[in-house]
C-alpha positions as a LaTeX table, in Angstrom:
\begin{tabular}{lrrr}
\hline
Residue & $x$ (\AA) & $y$ (\AA) & $z$ (\AA) \\
\hline
Val1 & 70.42 & 77.57 & 70.93 \\
Arg2 & 71.48 & 74.34 & 68.62 \\
His3 & 70.29 & 74.57 & 64.97 \\
Arg4 & 70.79 & 72.34 & 61.87 \\
Thr5 & 72.53 & 75.60 & 60.37 \\
Gly6 & 74.61 & 76.35 & 63.77 \\
Tyr7 & 74.50 & 78.22 & 66.65 \\
Ala8 & 72.12 & 81.09 & 67.42 \\
Ala9 & 71.98 & 83.39 & 71.21 \\
Thr10 & 68.90 & 83.39 & 72.96 \\
Ser11 & 67.17 & 86.23 & 74.34 \\
Ala12 & 69.57 & 86.52 & 76.87 \\
Gly13 & 72.11 & 86.29 & 74.83 \\
Glu14 & 71.54 & 88.91 & 72.07 \\
Glu15 & 70.81 & 90.92 & 75.04 \\
Met16 & 74.19 & 90.71 & 76.50 \\
Val17 & 75.81 & 90.84 & 73.25 \\
Ala18 & 73.78 & 94.46 & 72.63 \\
Leu19 & 74.97 & 95.45 & 76.00 \\
Ala20 & 79.12 & 94.62 & 74.97 \\
Glu21 & 78.67 & 96.75 & 71.87 \\
Arg22 & 77.30 & 99.75 & 73.50 \\
Met23 & 80.24 & 99.61 & 76.13 \\
Glu24 & 82.38 & 99.03 & 73.17 \\
Asp25 & 81.23 & 102.31 & 71.98 \\
Asp26 & 81.44 & 104.20 & 74.99 \\
Val27 & 85.16 & 103.00 & 75.59 \\
Ala28 & 86.22 & 103.81 & 72.32 \\
Ser29 & 84.45 & 107.18 & 72.09 \\
Leu30 & 86.75 & 107.42 & 75.69 \\
Ser31 & 89.87 & 106.56 & 74.26 \\
Arg32 & 89.44 & 108.90 & 71.34 \\
Lys33 & 88.66 & 111.99 & 73.96 \\
Leu34 & 91.51 & 111.30 & 76.00 \\
Ala35 & 94.03 & 111.14 & 73.07 \\
Gly36 & 92.74 & 114.57 & 71.82 \\
Gly37 & 93.08 & 116.33 & 75.28 \\
Ala38 & 89.11 & 116.60 & 75.23 \\
Val39 & 88.65 & 115.02 & 78.87 \\
Ser40 & 89.10 & 117.82 & 81.22 \\
Pro41 & 90.72 & 116.79 & 84.85 \\
Gly42 & 88.09 & 117.12 & 87.34 \\
Gly43 & 87.12 & 115.36 & 90.84 \\
Glu44 & 87.75 & 116.42 & 94.39 \\
Leu45 & 91.54 & 117.06 & 95.61 \\
Arg46 & 91.88 & 116.94 & 99.06 \\
Val47 & 94.85 & 118.87 & 100.94 \\
Thr48 & 96.74 & 119.29 & 103.95 \\
Thr49 & 98.47 & 122.00 & 104.71 \\
Asn50 & 99.00 & 123.93 & 108.39 \\
Asp51 & 97.33 & 126.88 & 109.15 \\
Thr52 & 99.84 & 129.28 & 108.85 \\
Leu53 & 100.22 & 128.23 & 105.48 \\
Leu54 & 97.05 & 128.41 & 104.72 \\
Val55 & 95.91 & 132.32 & 105.54 \\
Gly56 & 99.87 & 133.66 & 105.36 \\
Leu57 & 100.27 & 131.91 & 101.91 \\
Leu58 & 98.25 & 129.48 & 100.02 \\
Thr59 & 94.67 & 130.93 & 100.22 \\
Pro60 & 95.25 & 133.10 & 97.16 \\
Ile61 & 97.14 & 130.25 & 95.22 \\
Phe62 & 94.35 & 127.86 & 95.99 \\
Ala63 & 91.58 & 130.73 & 94.58 \\
Gly64 & 93.58 & 131.58 & 91.21 \\
Phe65 & 93.72 & 127.37 & 91.05 \\
Gln66 & 89.96 & 127.14 & 90.98 \\
Arg67 & 89.62 & 130.00 & 88.67 \\
Gln68 & 91.77 & 128.09 & 86.14 \\
Cys69 & 90.66 & 124.55 & 86.81 \\
His70 & 86.61 & 125.14 & 88.01 \\
Asp71 & 86.31 & 120.98 & 87.58 \\
Ile72 & 88.60 & 119.96 & 90.46 \\
Arg73 & 86.95 & 120.61 & 94.02 \\
Leu74 & 88.99 & 121.22 & 96.43 \\
Asp75 & 88.87 & 119.83 & 100.42 \\
Ile76 & 91.69 & 121.69 & 102.71 \\
Val77 & 92.15 & 119.48 & 105.57 \\
Leu78 & 94.09 & 121.43 & 108.35 \\
Gly79 & 96.50 & 119.80 & 110.88 \\
Asn80 & 100.56 & 119.51 & 111.67 \\
Gln81 & 100.46 & 115.69 & 112.18 \\
Ala82 & 101.40 & 114.15 & 109.10 \\
Leu83 & 98.17 & 112.39 & 107.16 \\
Asn84 & 98.50 & 109.02 & 105.45 \\
Leu85 & 98.87 & 110.06 & 102.33 \\
Ser86 & 99.02 & 105.81 & 101.29 \\
Lys87 & 95.66 & 105.41 & 102.98 \\
Arg88 & 94.09 & 108.55 & 100.98 \\
Asp89 & 93.47 & 110.86 & 103.96 \\
Ala90 & 94.99 & 113.29 & 101.66 \\
Asp91 & 96.37 & 113.76 & 98.06 \\
Val92 & 98.52 & 116.38 & 98.46 \\
Ala93 & 100.39 & 117.58 & 101.33 \\
Ile94 & 101.62 & 120.99 & 101.34 \\
Arg95 & 104.40 & 121.05 & 104.62 \\
Ala96 & 107.58 & 122.91 & 106.34 \\
Thr97 & 109.69 & 120.01 & 106.83 \\
Asp98 & 113.35 & 119.28 & 106.28 \\
Ser99 & 112.63 & 115.46 & 106.50 \\
Pro100 & 109.98 & 114.51 & 104.00 \\
Pro101 & 108.74 & 110.96 & 104.05 \\
Asp102 & 110.65 & 108.92 & 102.12 \\
Thr103 & 107.83 & 107.31 & 100.69 \\
Leu104 & 106.57 & 109.78 & 99.04 \\
Phe105 & 106.86 & 112.03 & 95.67 \\
Gly106 & 107.45 & 115.59 & 96.27 \\
Arg107 & 109.51 & 118.36 & 95.53 \\
Arg108 & 111.13 & 121.06 & 97.42 \\
Val109 & 109.49 & 124.34 & 95.91 \\
Ala110 & 111.11 & 126.91 & 99.02 \\
His111 & 112.94 & 127.94 & 101.60 \\
Ile112 & 110.66 & 129.74 & 104.88 \\
Ala113 & 112.97 & 132.30 & 105.98 \\
Trp114 & 112.40 & 133.91 & 109.71 \\
Ala115 & 114.07 & 136.74 & 111.33 \\
Leu116 & 113.39 & 138.56 & 114.65 \\
Tyr117 & 110.60 & 141.58 & 114.58 \\
Gly118 & 109.60 & 144.18 & 116.64 \\
Arg119 & 106.78 & 147.12 & 116.03 \\
Glu120 & 107.54 & 149.55 & 113.96 \\
Gln121 & 106.87 & 152.23 & 116.85 \\
Asp122 & 109.31 & 150.58 & 118.68 \\
Phe123 & 111.75 & 150.76 & 116.72 \\
Pro124 & 111.07 & 153.27 & 114.32 \\
Glu125 & 114.83 & 153.11 & 112.56 \\
Pro126 & 115.07 & 150.96 & 109.71 \\
Val127 & 118.60 & 149.53 & 111.09 \\
Val128 & 119.18 & 145.89 & 111.89 \\
Gln129 & 120.04 & 145.53 & 115.53 \\
Pro130 & 122.33 & 143.57 & 117.36 \\
Ile131 & 121.18 & 141.17 & 118.59 \\
Glu132 & 122.09 & 141.14 & 122.21 \\
Pro133 & 121.24 & 144.64 & 123.45 \\
Leu134 & 117.93 & 143.05 & 122.69 \\
Leu135 & 117.95 & 140.13 & 124.72 \\
Gly136 & 116.73 & 142.55 & 127.17 \\
His137 & 113.22 & 143.25 & 125.58 \\
Arg138 & 109.92 & 141.46 & 126.54 \\
Trp139 & 109.73 & 138.35 & 124.05 \\
Ile140 & 107.08 & 136.45 & 122.38 \\
Ala141 & 108.05 & 132.81 & 121.73 \\
Leu142 & 106.68 & 129.76 & 120.97 \\
Gly143 & 105.40 & 127.13 & 123.10 \\
Asp144 & 106.83 & 124.00 & 124.22 \\
Ala145 & 104.50 & 122.08 & 121.89 \\
Leu146 & 106.33 & 123.41 & 119.19 \\
Gly147 & 109.58 & 123.85 & 121.08 \\
Ser148 & 111.32 & 121.51 & 118.09 \\
Phe149 & 111.35 & 125.31 & 116.10 \\
Lys150 & 115.00 & 126.62 & 115.61 \\
Ala151 & 113.30 & 130.02 & 116.72 \\
Ala152 & 111.89 & 128.51 & 119.61 \\
Lys153 & 115.64 & 126.60 & 121.02 \\
Phe154 & 117.08 & 130.07 & 120.24 \\
Val155 & 115.03 & 131.82 & 122.74 \\
Arg156 & 114.80 & 129.05 & 125.48 \\
Glu157 & 118.59 & 128.94 & 125.23 \\
His158 & 119.35 & 132.67 & 125.43 \\
Val159 & 116.67 & 134.44 & 126.49 \\
Ala160 & 116.07 & 134.42 & 130.37 \\
Ala161 & 113.11 & 133.16 & 131.32 \\
Glu162 & 111.39 & 136.55 & 132.68 \\
Arg163 & 111.65 & 137.80 & 129.82 \\
Ile164 & 109.84 & 135.89 & 127.92 \\
Val165 & 106.49 & 137.23 & 128.37 \\
Tyr166 & 104.32 & 135.13 & 125.50 \\
Lys167 & 103.92 & 131.96 & 124.63 \\
Leu168 & 101.52 & 130.74 & 122.05 \\
Asn169 & 101.30 & 126.88 & 120.34 \\
Thr170 & 100.52 & 127.94 & 117.11 \\
Val171 & 103.18 & 129.94 & 114.56 \\
Leu172 & 99.95 & 131.90 & 113.37 \\
Gly173 & 99.39 & 133.77 & 116.36 \\
Leu174 & 102.80 & 135.34 & 116.33 \\
Pro175 & 102.71 & 137.86 & 114.15 \\
Glu176 & 99.37 & 139.54 & 115.76 \\
Ala177 & 101.39 & 139.28 & 119.35 \\
Val178 & 103.93 & 141.58 & 117.87 \\
Glu179 & 102.08 & 143.94 & 116.00 \\
Gln180 & 100.44 & 144.60 & 119.11 \\
Gly181 & 103.72 & 145.33 & 120.94 \\
Ile182 & 103.73 & 142.69 & 123.79 \\
Gly183 & 107.20 & 141.70 & 122.69 \\
Ile184 & 109.67 & 141.15 & 120.36 \\
Gly185 & 110.02 & 137.77 & 118.63 \\
His186 & 110.87 & 135.37 & 115.57 \\
Leu187 & 108.34 & 135.37 & 112.38 \\
Pro188 & 108.47 & 134.09 & 109.09 \\
Cys189 & 109.27 & 136.76 & 106.76 \\
Phe190 & 106.67 & 135.47 & 104.23 \\
Ile191 & 104.15 & 137.04 & 106.75 \\
Ala192 & 106.04 & 139.86 & 108.44 \\
Asp193 & 107.66 & 141.97 & 105.64 \\
Arg194 & 103.67 & 142.17 & 104.47 \\
Arg195 & 102.65 & 144.04 & 107.31 \\
Pro196 & 103.88 & 147.41 & 107.94 \\
Gly197 & 103.13 & 147.84 & 111.82 \\
Leu198 & 106.37 & 144.99 & 112.12 \\
Arg199 & 109.91 & 145.94 & 111.95 \\
Arg200 & 112.93 & 143.30 & 110.79 \\
Leu201 & 115.20 & 143.59 & 113.34 \\
Ser202 & 117.58 & 140.89 & 112.09 \\
Pro203 & 118.92 & 139.32 & 108.84 \\
Ala204 & 116.88 & 136.52 & 107.61 \\
Val205 & 118.74 & 133.41 & 110.14 \\
Pro206 & 119.48 & 130.48 & 107.72 \\
Asp207 & 119.37 & 128.41 & 110.64 \\
Tyr208 & 116.26 & 128.89 & 111.61 \\
Gly209 & 114.65 & 128.38 & 107.99 \\
Val210 & 112.66 & 125.54 & 106.84 \\
Asp211 & 112.09 & 123.78 & 103.50 \\
Leu212 & 108.72 & 123.99 & 101.95 \\
Trp213 & 107.28 & 120.99 & 100.04 \\
Leu214 & 104.86 & 119.79 & 98.19 \\
Leu215 & 104.06 & 116.06 & 98.49 \\
Thr216 & 102.14 & 113.37 & 97.10 \\
His217 & 102.01 & 109.54 & 97.15 \\
Pro218 & 104.05 & 107.90 & 94.21 \\
Asp219 & 100.92 & 106.30 & 92.86 \\
Leu220 & 99.00 & 109.57 & 92.67 \\
Lys221 & 101.77 & 111.72 & 91.05 \\
Asn222 & 100.87 & 111.32 & 87.78 \\
Val223 & 96.88 & 111.96 & 88.33 \\
Pro224 & 95.83 & 114.70 & 85.72 \\
Arg225 & 94.41 & 116.27 & 88.73 \\
Val226 & 97.24 & 116.02 & 91.26 \\
Arg227 & 99.88 & 117.17 & 88.45 \\
Ile228 & 98.24 & 119.85 & 87.29 \\
Phe229 & 97.67 & 121.07 & 91.31 \\
Met230 & 101.15 & 120.40 & 92.30 \\
Asp231 & 102.68 & 122.24 & 89.14 \\
Phe232 & 100.04 & 125.28 & 89.30 \\
Val233 & 101.45 & 125.60 & 93.42 \\
Ala234 & 105.00 & 125.49 & 92.15 \\
Ala235 & 104.94 & 127.87 & 90.18 \\
Glu236 & 103.02 & 130.60 & 92.32 \\
Ile237 & 105.34 & 129.97 & 94.91 \\
Ala238 & 107.78 & 130.36 & 92.61 \\
Arg239 & 106.92 & 133.74 & 91.79 \\
Gln240 & 106.97 & 134.74 & 95.48 \\
Arg241 & 110.01 & 132.52 & 96.56 \\
Pro242 & 112.04 & 136.43 & 97.43 \\
Leu243 & 109.35 & 137.06 & 99.95 \\
Ile244 & 109.32 & 133.56 & 101.38 \\
Glu245 & 113.37 & 133.55 & 101.75 \\
Gly246 & 113.46 & 136.56 & 103.51 \\
Glu247 & 115.25 & 138.51 & 100.07 \\
Arg248 & 113.06 & 141.25 & 100.69 \\
Gly249 & 112.39 & 143.55 & 103.66 \\
His250 & 116.17 & 143.90 & 105.10 \\
Gly251 & 115.32 & 145.88 & 107.86 \\
Ala252 & 112.84 & 148.00 & 106.36 \\
His253 & 109.24 & 147.16 & 106.44 \\
Met254 & 107.39 & 146.18 & 103.46 \\
Val255 & 103.99 & 147.73 & 102.50 \\
Ser256 & 100.97 & 145.41 & 101.81 \\
Gly257 & 101.35 & 144.16 & 98.47 \\
Asp258 & 104.73 & 145.29 & 97.36 \\
\hline
\end{tabular}
């Protein structure tokens, strides 16, 4: 409103000024907290991985993360398909792959080793076997849906079809099948070497392995909860790299917890 002495705010204008002042105070307070590190990362973090990694490796790591970061809620999405991180189908992907998408930011944290295993009672001596005599045994293999796995290709090319007595479309069920004596088969070392009922029959085969990656979208890599989660998981996996990369076992079975 115009007066002889100048302009004065209307009642609506005075309300707007008061609101702006409160917003200014709130922004200043938040800036101070951020500068002092008083704001803890929180919120929901969606993580995608596959069932084998979740059950065989990641669940204890996730539990440790939540004990340390109480304000971050994990939403785990299982599947072998690549979710679209650009569309926020997931914030972080933990994947076994030799060719992560170029569009994602990530780090290679380990190499997942595979070796040939049998049931301990069928192979009581901790001696690595030549592969040729083992071709006549009953074999367990991955099904056609996972036929691109290098271990599956070996079985398909070297083992007679009538000796492949049991196929699975998931890696998760392979160790139980070998442990039950259905046949021998290739397994990830990080699962098999912790099972006292299994015996490693071959060295870890480098060609059958696959890299383990932590991946996120480049726009999310500096989000505090994403960065803290990836750093934590990478450090925990690094502690278990000898197991994951097949450096433990070497023909003798491993006792759970070693």
